[in-house]
C-alpha positions in Angstrom: -0.6 20.7 2.0 2.4 21.9 0.4 2.7 25.7 -0.5 5.3 27.0 -3.2 6.5 29.9 -2.6 8.5 31.4 -5.5 11.3 33.5 -3.9 12.0 35.7 -7.0 8.6 36.7 -7.6 7.7 38.8 -4.6 4.4 39.7 -3.5 5.2 43.3 -2.3 4.3 45.8 -4.7 7.3 48.1 -3.6 10.0 45.5 -2.2 13.7 46.9 -2.3 15.7 45.7 -5.0 18.8 45.3 -2.2 17.9 44.1 1.4 20.6 44.8 4.1 20.7 42.0 6.6 21.1 43.4 10.3 21.5 40.3 12.0 23.3 36.6 11.8 19.9 35.3 11.9 18.4 37.4 8.8 21.6 36.2 7.1 21.0 32.7 7.6 17.6 33.0 6.1 18.6 34.7 3.0 21.6 32.2 2.6 18.6 29.5 2.3 16.8 31.8 -0.3 15.9 29.8 -3.4 16.4 26.5 -1.5 14.1 23.5 -1.5 12.2 22.2 2.0 9.6 19.6 2.2 7.1 22.2 2.1 8.3 24.1 -1.0 11.2 26.8 -1.8 12.4 28.7 1.1 11.0 32.2 1.6 8.2 32.2 4.4 10.7 33.4 7.0 11.5 37.1 5.4 13.8 39.8 7.5 11.6 42.9 8.9 13.0 45.0 5.9 11.4 43.0 3.3 7.8 43.8 4.9 7.5 47.0 4.7 5.2 46.8 2.1 2.9 44.3 3.7 0.2 46.7 5.1 -2.4 45.9 7.5 -4.9 46.4 4.6 -3.0 44.0 2.4 -2.4 41.3 4.7 -6.4 41.8 5.6 -7.4 41.5 1.9 -5.0 38.1 1.8 -6.9 36.8 5.1 -3.3 37.0 6.7 -2.2 38.8 9.8 0.4 39.2 12.6 -0.7 36.2 14.6 -0.9 34.1 11.3 2.5 35.5 10.1 3.7 34.2 13.6 2.6 31.1 13.8 4.0 30.1 10.2 7.5 31.3 11.7 7.2 28.6 14.4 5.7 26.4 12.0 9.1 26.6 10.0 11.3 26.8 13.5 10.0 23.5 14.5 10.6 21.9 11.3 14.2 23.3 11.6 14.9 21.5 14.7 13.2 18.3 13.7 15.5 18.3 10.4 18.4 18.8 12.7 17.2 15.7 14.9 17.4 13.6 11.4 20.7 14.4 10.3 22.1 14.2 13.9 20.4 10.4 14.5 18.9 9.4 10.9 15.6 8.7 12.4 13.5 6.4 10.3 10.0 7.1 11.3 7.8 10.5 11.9 4.6 9.6 13.0 1.7 11.9 12.2 0.0 11.8 15.4 1.2 15.2 17.9 1.5 12.6 20.6 4.2 10.4 18.9 6.2 12.9 16.6 9.5 11.4 16.2 9.6 7.6 17.0 13.4 5.4 16.6 13.5 2.3 15.3 16.1 0.2 17.4 16.5 -3.4 16.9 12.6 -5.0 18.9 11.2 -1.4 18.9 7.2 -0.9 19.5 5.7 2.0 17.6 1.9 2.9 17.3 1.6 3.7 13.6 -1.1 3.1 11.3 -1.1 0.9 7.7 0.5 3.9 5.4 3.1 4.6 7.7 3.8 0.7 7.9 4.3 0.4 4.0 6.2 3.7 3.6 8.8 2.8 6.6 9.5 -0.5 4.2 9.3 1.2 1.1 11.5 4.0 1.9 14.2 1.5 3.2 14.6 -0.8 0.2 14.0 1.6 -2.8 16.5 3.8 -4.9 13.1 5.9 -6.4 9.6 6.9 -6.0 7.6 8.4 -8.1 4.1 9.8 -6.0 0.7 11.7 -6.9 -1.4 12.0 -4.2 -4.7 10.0 -4.3 -7.0 9.0 -1.0 -6.4 7.2 1.0 -2.9 6.2 -0.2 -1.4 10.2 -0.1 0.0 9.9 3.4 2.6 7.3 2.0 3.7 9.7 -0.8 3.9 12.4 1.8 5.9 10.6 4.6 8.5 9.1 2.4 8.7 12.4 0.6 9.4 14.3 3.8 12.1 11.7 5.4 13.9 12.2 2.0 13.9 16.0 2.8 15.0 15.4 6.1 18.0 13.4 4.9 16.9 10.1 6.0 19.4 7.3 4.6 17.6 3.9 3.5 19.5 0.7 3.3 21.7 1.4 0.3 22.7 4.4 2.5 21.1 7.0 0.1 18.4 9.2 0.2 15.3 8.2 -1.6 14.7 10.0 -5.1 11.2 11.3 -4.6 9.5 13.2 -7.6 5.8 14.4 -7.7 4.2 13.9 -11.1 1.3 15.8 -12.6 -1.2 12.2 -12.3 -0.8 9.0 -12.0 -0.4 8.2 -15.3 2.9 9.8 -15.3 4.2 8.3 -12.2 3.3 5.1 -13.9 5.7 6.1 -17.1 8.6 7.4 -15.2 8.4 4.7 -12.8 8.7 2.4 -15.8 11.5 4.1 -17.3 13.9 4.4 -13.3 13.2 0.7 -13.5 14.6 0.2 -17.1 17.7 2.2 -16.2 18.1 0.0 -13.3 16.4 1.4 -10.6 14.3 -0.3 -8.0 11.3 2.3 -8.0 8.1 1.9 -5.8 5.0 4.2 -6.0 1.8 4.4 -4.0 -1.9 4.8 -5.1 -5.8 3.9 -4.9 -8.7 3.8 -7.1 -9.2 5.8 -10.2 -5.4 6.8 -10.0 -4.3 3.1 -9.7 -6.6 2.7 -13.0 -4.4 5.3 -14.9 -1.1 3.0 -14.1 -2.6 -0.2 -15.5 -1.1 0.3 -19.2 2.3 0.8 -18.0 1.5 -2.3 -15.3 1.4 -4.8 -18.4 4.6 -3.6 -19.6 6.5 -3.5 -16.0 5.4 -7.1 -15.5 5.7 -8.1 -19.3 9.8 -7.1 -19.1 9.7 -8.5 -15.4 11.3 -5.5 -13.6 11.2 -5.6 -9.8 8.9 -3.2 -8.4 6.4 -2.9 -5.7 3.4 -0.8 -5.3 1.5 -0.1 -2.2 -2.1 0.4 -2.8 -4.9 1.6 0.1 -7.5 -0.2 -1.8 -10.6 2.4 -2.7 -13.8 1.9 -4.4 -14.3 2.9 -8.0 -16.3 5.7 -9.2 -19.4 4.2 -10.9 -22.7 5.5 -10.2 -21.3 7.3 -7.9 -18.0 8.7 -6.3 -16.6 7.0 -3.5 -13.5 7.9 -1.6 -13.8 4.7 0.9 -12.5 1.5 1.0 -13.1 -1.6 -1.0 -11.3 -3.8 -3.5 -12.3 -2.5 -6.7 -9.4 -1.2 -7.8 -7.2 -3.7 -6.9 -9.1 -6.5 -8.6 -9.4 -4.6 -11.9 -5.5 -5.1 -12.1 -5.4 -9.0 -11.5 -4.6 -9.8 -15.5 -1.7 -7.2 -15.5 0.8 -10.2 -14.3 1.5 -8.2 -11.2 1.7 -10.6 -8.2 -0.9 -9.6 -5.2 -1.0 -9.9 -1.8 -3.5 -8.6 0.8 -2.8 -7.5 4.2 -5.2 -7.7 6.8 -3.3 -5.4 9.7 -1.2 -2.9 10.0 1.3 -5.7 11.7 0.8 -7.5 8.7 1.1 -4.5 6.4 4.9 -4.0 7.6 6.0 -7.6 7.3 4.5 -8.3 3.9 5.3 -4.8 2.4 9.2 -6.2 3.5 8.2 -9.5 1.5 6.6 -8.2 -1.5 10.1 -6.1 -2.0 12.4 -9.2 -1.4 10.5 -11.3 -3.4 10.1 -8.8 -6.7 14.0 -8.2 -6.5 14.9 -11.6 -6.6 12.2 -12.7 -8.5 11.7 -9.9 -11.3 8.2 -10.0 -10.8 6.4 -6.8 -9.8 4.2 -6.8 -6.8 1.1 -5.2 -6.2 0.6 -5.1 -1.9 -2.8 -3.7 -1.0 -4.8 -3.2 2.0 -8.2 -1.6 3.0 -8.7 1.6 2.4 -9.2 3.9 5.4 -9.7 0.9 7.6 -5.7 -0.1 7.7 -4.4 2.5 6.0 -5.3 5.0 8.6 -5.6 2.3 11.8 -3.2 3.1 14.4 -2.2 0.1 16.2 1.3 -1.2 18.1 3.4 -3.2 16.2 7.1 -4.1 16.5 8.9 -2.2 14.1 11.7 -3.9 12.2 14.5 -1.8 11.7 17.0 -0.7 8.5 19.9 -2.5 9.9 17.6 -5.6 10.1 16.0 -5.1 6.3 19.7 -4.6 5.2 20.7 -8.3 6.1 17.5 -9.8 4.1 18.9 -8.3 0.7 20.1 -10.4 -1.6 22.8 -8.2 -3.1 23.6 -10.7 -6.4 19.9 -9.7 -7.3 20.4 -6.2 -7.1 23.7 -6.7 -9.4 22.0 -8.5 -11.3 18.6 -5.9 -12.1 21.7 -3.4 -12.6 23.1 -5.4 -15.2 20.1 -5.8 -17.1 19.5 -2.1 -17.3 19.3 -0.4 -20.2 22.7 1.3 -20.8 24.4 2.9 -23.7 27.7 1.3 -22.4 26.3 -2.4 -23.1 23.7 -1.7 -25.2 21.0 -4.4 -25.6 17.2 -4.5 -27.3 14.4 -4.6 -24.7 10.8 -4.0 -25.4 10.6 -4.3 -29.6 7.5 -5.0 -31.5 6.7 -8.8 -32.0 4.7 -10.4 -34.9 2.8 -13.7 -35.0 5.5 -15.7 -35.1 6.7 -15.2 -32.0 4.3 -13.2 -29.4 2.4 -16.5 -28.3 6.1 -18.3 -27.3 7.4 -15.0 -26.0 3.9 -14.9 -23.5 4.5 -18.1 -22.2 8.3 -18.1 -22.1 7.5 -16.1 -18.4 5.5 -18.9 -16.8 8.1 -20.1 -15.1 8.7 -16.9 -13.2 5.1 -17.1 -11.3 5.3 -21.5 -11.2 7.8 -21.1 -8.1 6.3 -17.5 -6.7 4.7 -18.9 -3.8 7.7 -20.5 -2.9 9.7 -17.7 -2.9 7.3 -15.8 -0.8 7.0 -18.6 1.9 11.1 -18.5 1.7 11.5 -14.5 2.5 8.6 -15.3 4.9 10.6 -17.8 6.9 13.9 -16.0 6.9 11.7 -13.0 8.2 10.5 -15.3 11.2 13.6 -16.3 12.0 15.0 -12.6 12.5 11.7 -10.9 13.8 9.5 -13.9 15.3 6.7 -13.3 13.5 5.1 -16.3 11.5 2.4 -16.2 9.0 1.0 -18.0 6.0 0.1 -17.4 2.1 -2.9 -19.2 3.3 -3.8 -19.0 7.0 -6.9 -20.9 9.1 -8.2 -19.9 12.3 -11.2 -21.7 13.9 -12.1 -25.5 14.7 -9.4 -27.8 13.5 -12.4 -30.2 12.2 -14.3 -27.3 10.9 -17.5 -28.3 8.4 -18.4 -24.4 7.4 -15.8 -22.0 6.7 -15.4 -18.4 5.3 -13.0 -17.8 2.8 -12.0 -13.9 3.0 -9.3 -11.3 2.5 -8.3 -8.0 3.8 -9.4 -6.5 7.0 -12.7 -8.5 7.4 -10.0 -11.5 8.0 -10.0 -10.1 11.6 -13.3 -9.5 12.3 -14.2 -13.1 10.8 -11.4 -14.9 12.7 -12.6 -13.4 16.1 -16.0 -14.2 15.5 -15.3 -18.1 14.5 -13.1 -18.4 17.5 -15.8 -17.3 19.8 -18.5 -19.4 18.2 -16.0 -22.6 18.4 -15.0 -21.6 22.0 -18.8 -20.7 23.5 -21.0 -22.3 21.2 -19.1 -25.0 20.1 -19.8 -24.5 16.3 -17.1 -26.5 13.9 -16.5 -23.2 12.1 -13.4 -21.9 10.8 -11.9 -18.7 8.6 -9.4 -19.2 5.8 -7.5 -15.9 5.4 -6.1 -15.0 1.6 -3.1 -13.1 1.8 -1.6 -14.5 -2.0 -4.3 -13.6 -4.3 -1.9 -13.8 -7.7 -0.3 -16.1 -8.5 -2.8 -18.3 -6.7 -1.5 -21.1 -5.2 -4.3 -24.0 -5.6 -2.4 -26.6 -3.3 -1.4 -24.3 -0.4 -5.2 -22.9 -0.6 -6.5 -26.5 -0.4 -3.7 -27.4 2.7 -5.0 -24.8 4.8 -8.5 -25.9 4.1 -9.8 -28.4 6.7 -10.2 -32.0 4.9 -13.5 -31.9 7.1 -14.6 -28.5 5.1 -18.5 -29.4 3.7 -19.4 -26.0 2.8 -17.8 -22.5 2.0 -19.0 -19.2 1.9 -16.6 -17.1 -0.1 -16.5 -13.0 0.7 -15.2 -10.7 -1.8 -15.0 -6.8 -1.3 -16.2 -6.3 -4.9 -18.7 -6.3 -7.3 -18.4 -7.6 -11.1 -21.7 -6.6 -12.5 -22.8 -9.7 -15.0 -20.1 -12.3 -14.0 -21.0 -15.7 -12.5 -19.0 -14.8 -9.3 -16.6 -12.4 -8.0 -13.0 -12.8 -8.1 -12.3 -14.3 -5.0 -15.1 -16.7 -5.5 -14.1 -17.8 -8.8 -10.7 -18.8 -7.8 -12.1 -21.1 -4.8 -14.9 -22.6 -6.9 -12.0 -23.4 -9.7 -9.6 -25.0 -7.3 -12.5 -26.8 -5.7 -13.6 -28.1 -9.3 -9.8 -29.0 -10.5 -9.5 -30.7 -6.9 -12.1 -33.0 -7.5 -13.9 -31.8 -4.4 -17.6 -31.8 -5.6 -18.9 -32.9 -2.3 -17.9 -29.1 -1.2 -20.7 -26.6 -1.4 -19.4 -23.2 -2.6 -21.7 -20.0 -2.1 -20.4 -16.3 -2.7 -21.3 -13.0 -1.2 -20.5 -9.4 -1.6 -19.9 -6.9 1.4 -18.2 -3.6 2.5 -18.5 -1.6 -0.6 -17.4 1.9 0.0 -16.2 0.8 3.4 -19.4 -0.2 4.4 -19.5 -1.9 8.5 -18.8 -5.3 8.6 -19.9 -6.6 12.0 -19.4 -9.8 13.7 -23.5 -10.4 13.5 -23.0 -10.3 9.7 -20.1 -12.9 10.0 -22.8 -15.2 12.1 -25.3 -14.2 9.0 -22.9 -15.6 7.0 -22.5 -18.8 9.0 -26.3 -19.4 9.1 -26.6 -19.0 5.4 -24.4 -21.9 5.2 -26.5 -24.1 8.3 -29.4 -23.8 5.9 -30.4 -26.8 4.1 -30.3 -25.1 0.8 -27.9 -21.5 1.3 -28.1 -18.9 -0.5 -25.6 -19.3 -3.6 -25.6 -15.5 -4.2 -26.4 -13.2 -1.5 -25.1 -9.2 0.1 -24.6 -8.7 3.5 -24.2 -5.7 5.5 -27.5 -4.0 3.4 -30.7 -4.2 3.3 -31.6 -5.0 -0.6 -35.0 -4.0 -1.6 -34.6 -4.1 -4.9 -33.1 -7.7 -5.9 -33.4 -8.8 -2.7 -30.4 -10.5 -2.6 -29.1 -9.6 1.1 -29.2 -11.5 4.3 -30.8 -11.1 7.5 -28.8 -10.1 10.4 -29.6 -10.4 13.6 -29.1 -8.4 17.0 
């Protein structure tokens, strides 16, 4: 938490009007007065003369004391040392863990970081400006880029990221929209109710074809109660905004897909919402091979950067954008954006291959694991894809079952051809798992996309069922994956179900074995 101390508003009842600094250290402290630190204005370190009015009784009433005062001084001194290291070596990663305080990012360097840090690492490198507002579990992303900027870290453009904390997520989205119109590459981080406040501006940003990336630590929405834990309720509420949607299932994938999201948005002018499971992936610490800033800089399409700058609103070359349209042309203009989305999957694949050449990491937008001639397949996205994949491989290798898992990473725009190409031609039964609930619908978002793909491809012989899992960070274990496969093995599988709970009200839950 940041503590803001106004240096002019002294807390002392009888502070002297003028303080004579008796040492060089005290003079340096006074020189910092009024400047800004990552933790608020300077002013925490005060010369001894300024503490005359800080009686023991007054400190006690404030819950402070000599020990706390010394600890705070040591804290600020440690930050000064850290700041000096940043300026000297331009460090790119500050880990949150005490055992890995500062990590260098030389080519091929390994680091133990979490999903939030992986996303922030890339966002800082490829953005001009960030507007932030903290909301669990995405807050660390904004906190980290704010600290790196305060430390003087230079990104791929040779500048510090401009970071501004607004008064709400709605303000962050509005300011982001304005910065994009001015020709900056912007980024923000959010989740849950905060994401909902951004939806009006998301429609505008996508409709005006402004390159932008939003990193979301996906979280449950407050319905019958508040939940700060992870599922896909928030991001699925945004699927009609016109933003591309990428889902990452692991910390490593967060870094790679964050990079691809920024590169594709920059080049294709379509904003990208990159999301990963709140707490499950956002706070999972894992070992990844970091992509250094010099490597990222080599991926930038500088012609795309120039094009974005040229399209910006500028009084030196004025043009009209965002006008009000009537029934005579509105429909046509909406449809005119189709071409920007039709080839977006190709752009994601092209950037993925480019990153693969430099990093050696190979992945697909729709990835399959399991038996090459599987008949029963689970379709899933997010962190559950890792659990499903490992369970399916175990069932194939240990029990010889013809099962598999199709991991969805590109949800918007949905690419039917690539999805069907990744699905084994031998598949006869699919179980689609959604980490959200849409009351009153015939199926949750991923299920409806898969069912529509099978229908348009005339794959009528394939039985497709759907289930809900993991709402509000409910655990999702290998036993539950087995229960989903066992449902598919039934002569008449349940068409809609829940897994991971005991539903004693509507009786939709699958039985789970030991």
